[in-house]
Backbone as CSV, one residue per row, in Angstrom:
resi,resn,N_x,N_y,N_z,CA_x,CA_y,CA_z,C_x,C_y,C_z
1,MET,-5.983,-1.578,17.486,-5.132,-0.633,16.620,-5.135,0.897,17.023
2,PRO,-4.322,1.533,16.892,-4.585,2.908,17.333,-5.263,3.769,16.170
3,HIS,-6.198,4.557,16.564,-7.215,5.054,15.237,-6.116,6.199,14.716
4,SER,-5.001,6.472,15.373,-4.311,7.768,14.510,-3.713,7.477,13.238
5,HIS,-3.452,5.975,13.273,-2.778,5.629,11.897,-3.420,5.912,10.719
6,LEU,-2.740,6.477,9.493,-3.433,6.698,8.398,-2.783,5.793,7.300
7,ILE,-3.662,5.249,6.881,-3.423,4.169,5.825,-3.350,4.563,4.271
8,SER,-2.486,4.871,3.435,-2.960,5.761,2.149,-3.011,4.315,1.267
9,ILE,-4.051,4.188,0.379,-4.110,3.122,-0.790,-4.176,4.053,-2.219
10,VAL,-3.304,3.485,-3.093,-3.252,3.997,-4.319,-3.701,2.711,-5.404
11,ASP,-4.624,3.228,-6.185,-5.017,2.324,-6.864,-5.891,2.966,-8.173
12,ASP,-5.597,2.702,-9.284,-6.389,3.369,-10.334,-7.780,2.778,-10.619
13,ASP,-8.129,1.551,-9.893,-9.418,0.804,-10.290,-10.206,1.414,-8.864
14,GLU,-11.192,2.023,-9.037,-12.037,2.784,-8.097,-12.753,1.653,-7.243
15,GLY,-13.388,0.477,-7.995,-13.638,-0.331,-7.107,-12.729,-1.042,-6.244
16,VAL,-11.526,-1.522,-6.590,-10.464,-2.008,-5.644,-10.256,-1.086,-4.729
17,ARG,-9.970,0.075,-4.963,-9.769,1.245,-3.973,-10.900,1.115,-2.937
18,SER,-11.993,1.284,-3.177,-13.228,1.340,-2.423,-13.269,0.273,-1.710
19,ALA,-13.181,-0.885,-2.016,-13.166,-2.173,-1.532,-12.029,-2.230,-0.139
20,THR,-10.732,-2.020,-0.752,-9.576,-2.065,0.156,-9.939,-1.037,1.306
21,ALA,-10.441,0.075,0.987,-10.552,1.162,2.006,-11.565,1.032,3.045
22,SER,-12.454,0.028,2.429,-13.664,-0.567,3.457,-12.984,-1.354,4.429
23,LEU,-12.130,-2.352,3.996,-11.544,-3.465,4.599,-10.785,-2.768,5.712
24,VAL,-9.793,-1.935,5.267,-8.985,-1.299,6.217,-9.956,-0.416,7.389
25,ARG,-10.818,0.108,6.909,-11.442,0.754,8.063,-12.396,-0.073,9.081
26,SER,-12.513,-1.399,8.344,-12.877,-2.826,9.554,-12.277,-2.548,10.591
27,LEU,-10.828,-2.260,10.525,-9.728,-2.460,12.107,-9.885,-0.957,12.417
28,GLY,-10.728,-0.112,12.200,-10.891,1.290,13.007,-9.926,2.129,12.593
29,LEU,-9.201,2.006,11.429,-7.893,2.850,10.727,-8.581,3.852,10.040
30,ARG,-7.867,4.923,10.081,-8.326,6.312,9.071,-7.565,5.742,7.534
31,VAL,-8.346,6.047,6.690,-7.988,5.947,5.261,-7.911,7.034,4.311
32,GLN,-6.785,7.092,3.405,-7.032,7.964,2.441,-6.905,7.339,0.966
33,THR,-7.602,7.395,0.053,-7.634,7.022,-1.411,-6.992,7.839,-2.222
34,PHE,-6.193,7.223,-3.127,-5.657,8.146,-4.551,-5.770,7.487,-5.562
35,ALA,-6.191,7.935,-6.686,-6.649,7.314,-7.939,-5.203,7.067,-8.835
36,SER,-4.005,7.830,-8.245,-2.695,7.530,-9.072,-1.697,7.861,-7.901
37,ALA,-0.472,7.362,-8.312,0.685,7.523,-7.634,0.746,8.943,-7.708
38,GLU,0.808,9.786,-8.736,0.866,11.312,-8.666,0.188,12.095,-7.514
39,ASP,-1.093,11.540,-7.644,-2.057,12.235,-6.614,-1.667,11.997,-5.006
40,PHE,-1.078,10.872,-4.560,-0.563,10.342,-3.413,0.732,11.210,-3.327
41,LEU,1.776,11.296,-4.259,2.959,12.235,-4.144,2.666,13.577,-3.872
42,ASN,1.551,14.267,-4.693,1.220,15.499,-4.427,0.395,15.836,-3.343
43,SER,-0.080,14.947,-2.297,-0.986,15.075,-1.557,-0.365,15.600,-0.047
44,PRO,-0.779,16.779,0.469,-0.281,17.312,1.558,-0.305,16.154,3.033
45,ARG,-1.187,14.938,2.927,-1.278,14.000,3.885,-0.425,13.163,3.448
46,ARG,0.599,12.810,2.514,1.453,12.097,2.149,2.291,11.783,3.380
47,ASP,2.857,12.833,4.030,3.805,12.723,5.046,3.120,12.249,6.356
48,ALA,1.868,12.157,6.497,1.129,11.528,7.776,0.751,10.150,7.466
49,THR,1.277,9.620,6.348,0.686,8.241,6.214,1.868,7.280,6.922
50,ALA,0.908,6.207,7.662,1.789,5.271,8.547,1.944,3.962,7.414
51,CYS,1.084,3.694,6.483,1.681,2.375,5.629,0.563,2.902,4.393
52,LEU,1.518,2.595,3.453,0.994,2.654,1.759,0.851,1.332,1.167
53,VAL,-0.471,1.419,0.850,-0.922,-0.045,-0.272,-1.260,0.463,-1.514
54,THR,-0.456,-0.281,-2.441,-0.516,0.371,-3.555,-0.486,-0.921,-4.464
55,ASP,-1.043,-0.586,-5.872,-1.016,-1.610,-7.108,0.111,-1.245,-7.594
56,ILE,0.395,-2.277,-8.670,1.753,-2.145,-9.527,1.399,-1.218,-10.875
57,HIS,0.515,-2.244,-11.344,-0.197,-1.663,-13.041,-0.944,-0.592,-12.821
58,MET,-0.699,0.793,-13.165,-1.344,1.732,-13.144,-1.157,2.746,-14.097
59,GLY,-2.285,3.564,-14.510,-1.863,4.562,-15.881,-0.915,5.570,-15.309
60,GLY,0.236,6.078,-16.066,0.996,7.144,-15.418,2.030,6.288,-14.619
61,MET,2.441,6.880,-13.359,3.325,6.176,-12.719,2.870,5.056,-12.206
62,ASP,3.761,3.773,-12.181,3.572,2.594,-11.847,3.599,2.453,-10.306
63,GLY,3.345,1.479,-9.680,3.752,1.110,-8.203,5.262,1.346,-7.816
64,PHE,6.027,0.488,-8.789,7.468,0.567,-8.604,7.940,1.833,-8.710
65,ALA,7.757,2.978,-9.709,8.045,4.295,-9.347,7.585,4.921,-8.267
66,LEU,6.229,4.523,-7.826,5.954,4.943,-6.760,6.746,4.883,-5.470
67,GLN,7.211,3.479,-5.443,8.102,2.755,-4.364,9.252,3.740,-4.502
68,ALA,10.076,3.913,-5.732,11.436,4.456,-5.671,11.099,5.908,-5.250
69,ALA,10.169,6.807,-5.621,9.877,7.985,-5.160,9.733,8.250,-3.754
70,VAL,9.014,7.348,-3.145,8.688,7.365,-1.752,10.017,7.196,-1.018
71,ARG,10.897,6.151,-1.337,12.080,5.828,-0.795,13.202,7.385,-0.936
72,ARG,13.089,7.842,-2.506,13.708,8.921,-2.292,13.563,10.220,-1.661
73,LEU,12.231,10.302,-1.311,11.888,11.392,-0.384,12.098,11.077,1.291
74,GLY,12.806,10.098,1.189,13.173,9.538,2.836,11.891,9.196,3.586
75,LEU,10.808,8.831,2.777,9.562,8.634,3.782,9.742,6.921,4.239
76,GLY,9.584,6.690,5.501,10.056,5.661,5.716,8.618,4.719,6.068
77,PHE,7.654,4.718,5.650,6.542,3.748,5.952,6.573,2.696,5.111
78,PRO,5.908,1.480,5.828,5.937,-0.022,4.890,5.063,0.414,3.841
79,ILE,5.499,-0.478,2.734,4.920,-0.225,1.357,4.123,-2.035,1.433
80,LEU,2.734,-1.968,1.205,2.427,-3.387,0.941,1.709,-3.257,-0.602
81,PHE,2.169,-4.202,-1.364,1.688,-4.375,-2.858,0.581,-4.995,-3.052
82,VAL,-0.304,-4.853,-3.886,-1.414,-5.618,-4.091,-1.793,-5.488,-5.395
83,THR,-1.555,-6.807,-6.133,-1.704,-6.779,-7.513,-2.276,-7.806,-8.363
84,GLY,-3.052,-7.836,-9.424,-3.898,-8.902,-10.043,-2.820,-9.418,-10.928
85,LEU,-1.874,-8.902,-11.003,-1.122,-9.420,-12.610,0.401,-9.763,-11.651
86,ALA,0.386,-10.909,-11.059,1.437,-11.032,-10.343,2.187,-12.352,-11.131
87,SER,3.820,-12.070,-10.477,4.574,-13.039,-10.965,5.581,-13.050,-9.873
88,ASP,6.348,-14.111,-10.228,7.601,-14.300,-8.943,8.611,-13.171,-9.490
89,ARG,9.094,-12.850,-10.353,9.856,-11.713,-10.880,9.227,-10.267,-10.128
90,LEU,8.056,-9.879,-10.375,7.212,-8.862,-9.794,7.455,-8.965,-8.382
91,ARG,6.998,-10.081,-7.565,7.176,-10.071,-6.404,8.677,-9.769,-5.832
92,GLU,9.583,-10.350,-6.425,11.261,-10.351,-6.061,11.401,-8.685,-6.274
93,ARG,11.023,-8.287,-7.132,11.589,-6.670,-7.513,10.883,-5.975,-6.314
94,ALA,9.579,-6.086,-5.941,8.840,-5.309,-4.986,9.587,-5.383,-3.314
95,LEU,9.979,-6.897,-3.267,10.420,-6.827,-1.893,12.057,-6.309,-2.153
96,GLN,12.762,-6.522,-3.106,14.203,-6.045,-3.051,14.047,-4.394,-2.851
97,GLY,12.973,-4.090,-3.354,12.876,-2.329,-3.411,12.413,-2.071,-1.926
98,GLY,12.264,-3.155,-1.065,11.986,-2.673,0.196,10.444,-2.804,0.717
99,ALA,9.489,-3.117,-0.145,8.190,-3.580,0.142,8.347,-4.679,1.587
100,LYS,7.045,-4.263,2.421,7.078,-5.337,3.419,6.224,-6.405,2.882
101,ALA,5.381,-6.259,1.898,4.623,-7.582,1.590,4.476,-7.539,0.251
102,PHE,3.834,-8.289,-0.513,3.319,-8.751,-1.663,2.076,-9.504,-1.769
103,PHE,0.839,-8.907,-2.056,-0.343,-9.845,-2.060,-0.931,-9.795,-3.642
104,THR,-1.621,-10.844,-3.784,-2.031,-10.800,-5.134,-3.654,-10.767,-5.082
105,LYS,-4.748,-10.321,-6.172,-5.661,-10.545,-6.100,-6.441,-11.662,-6.631
106,PRO,-7.582,-12.173,-6.411,-8.190,-11.815,-5.137,-7.428,-11.974,-3.673
107,LEU,-7.588,-10.655,-2.985,-6.879,-10.607,-1.712,-7.244,-11.756,-0.858
108,ASP,-6.051,-12.482,-0.197,-6.262,-13.153,1.160,-6.492,-12.113,2.398
109,VAL,-7.737,-11.947,2.518,-8.202,-11.056,3.930,-7.427,-11.021,4.838
110,GLY,-7.435,-12.436,5.483,-6.737,-12.438,6.850,-5.328,-12.157,6.794
111,ALA,-4.840,-12.504,5.785,-3.376,-12.355,5.526,-2.885,-10.892,5.297
112,PHE,-3.521,-10.227,4.561,-3.659,-8.728,4.054,-3.996,-8.082,5.725
113,LEU,-5.108,-8.234,6.155,-5.155,-7.408,7.709,-3.983,-7.775,8.729
114,SER,-3.509,-8.912,8.955,-2.545,-9.404,9.753,-1.247,-8.748,9.426
115,CYS,-0.893,-8.660,8.137,0.099,-8.078,7.673,0.219,-6.511,8.009
116,LEU,-0.903,-6.220,7.896,-1.017,-4.681,8.168,-0.993,-4.275,9.469
117,GLU,-1.352,-5.016,10.289,-1.454,-4.935,11.895,-0.049,-5.022,12.272
118,ASP,0.797,-6.319,11.699,2.307,-6.134,12.080,2.975,-4.839,11.516
119,CYS,2.528,-4.419,10.176,3.378,-3.349,9.834,3.146,-2.128,10.754
120,LEU,2.208,-1.976,11.217,1.924,-0.654,12.050,2.405,-0.673,13.339
121,ARG,2.359,-2.149,13.992,3.179,-2.431,15.081,4.651,-2.505,15.151
122,GLY,5.361,-2.183,13.866,6.489,-2.611,13.627,7.328,-3.893,13.572
123,GLY,5.986,-4.962,13.411,6.479,-6.300,13.580,7.137,-6.599,12.210
124,PRO,7.501,-7.956,11.853,8.259,-8.375,10.901,6.964,-8.526,9.761
125,ALA,7.463,-8.596,8.414,6.505,-8.897,7.416,6.423,-10.403,7.256
126,PRO,5.332,-10.943,6.663,5.053,-12.375,6.506,6.218,-13.143,5.450
C-alpha cells in the first residue's frame, strides 16, 4: 500500500477513533483523526483524504450529513461507515448515499482492512 494515502477517521468516541487509527496505521498508511464531522469538514487536510471512515451516530452532524456534505463539495473519495447501532435501514441508507461499505462494531478487522485496501486501489466494494 502506498504510504502517501491519507485516511481520515471521524468518530466522537476517542477510544474507537484511536483503535481504528492504530489498525489503519498497521497497513503503513497515514491517518488523521477527527472528533466530529465539523472538524473534518473545516480541516485543511480534508482535500488530501484518500478514504473517509466515519461513524453514523455522533453529536452535532451525524455520518449521513457528513456523507452528503462531502458529496456536495465534490469530494470523490470512498466513504466507509462503521457503527455500533446498525440496522438494515441504516445500511441501505449509507449505501444508497454512495458509501463503499458499511461495517458494524465490533469491527471484523480482516474484512475492514481488505475493503480499505480495495478502496485505495479503486477496486469494488464488498
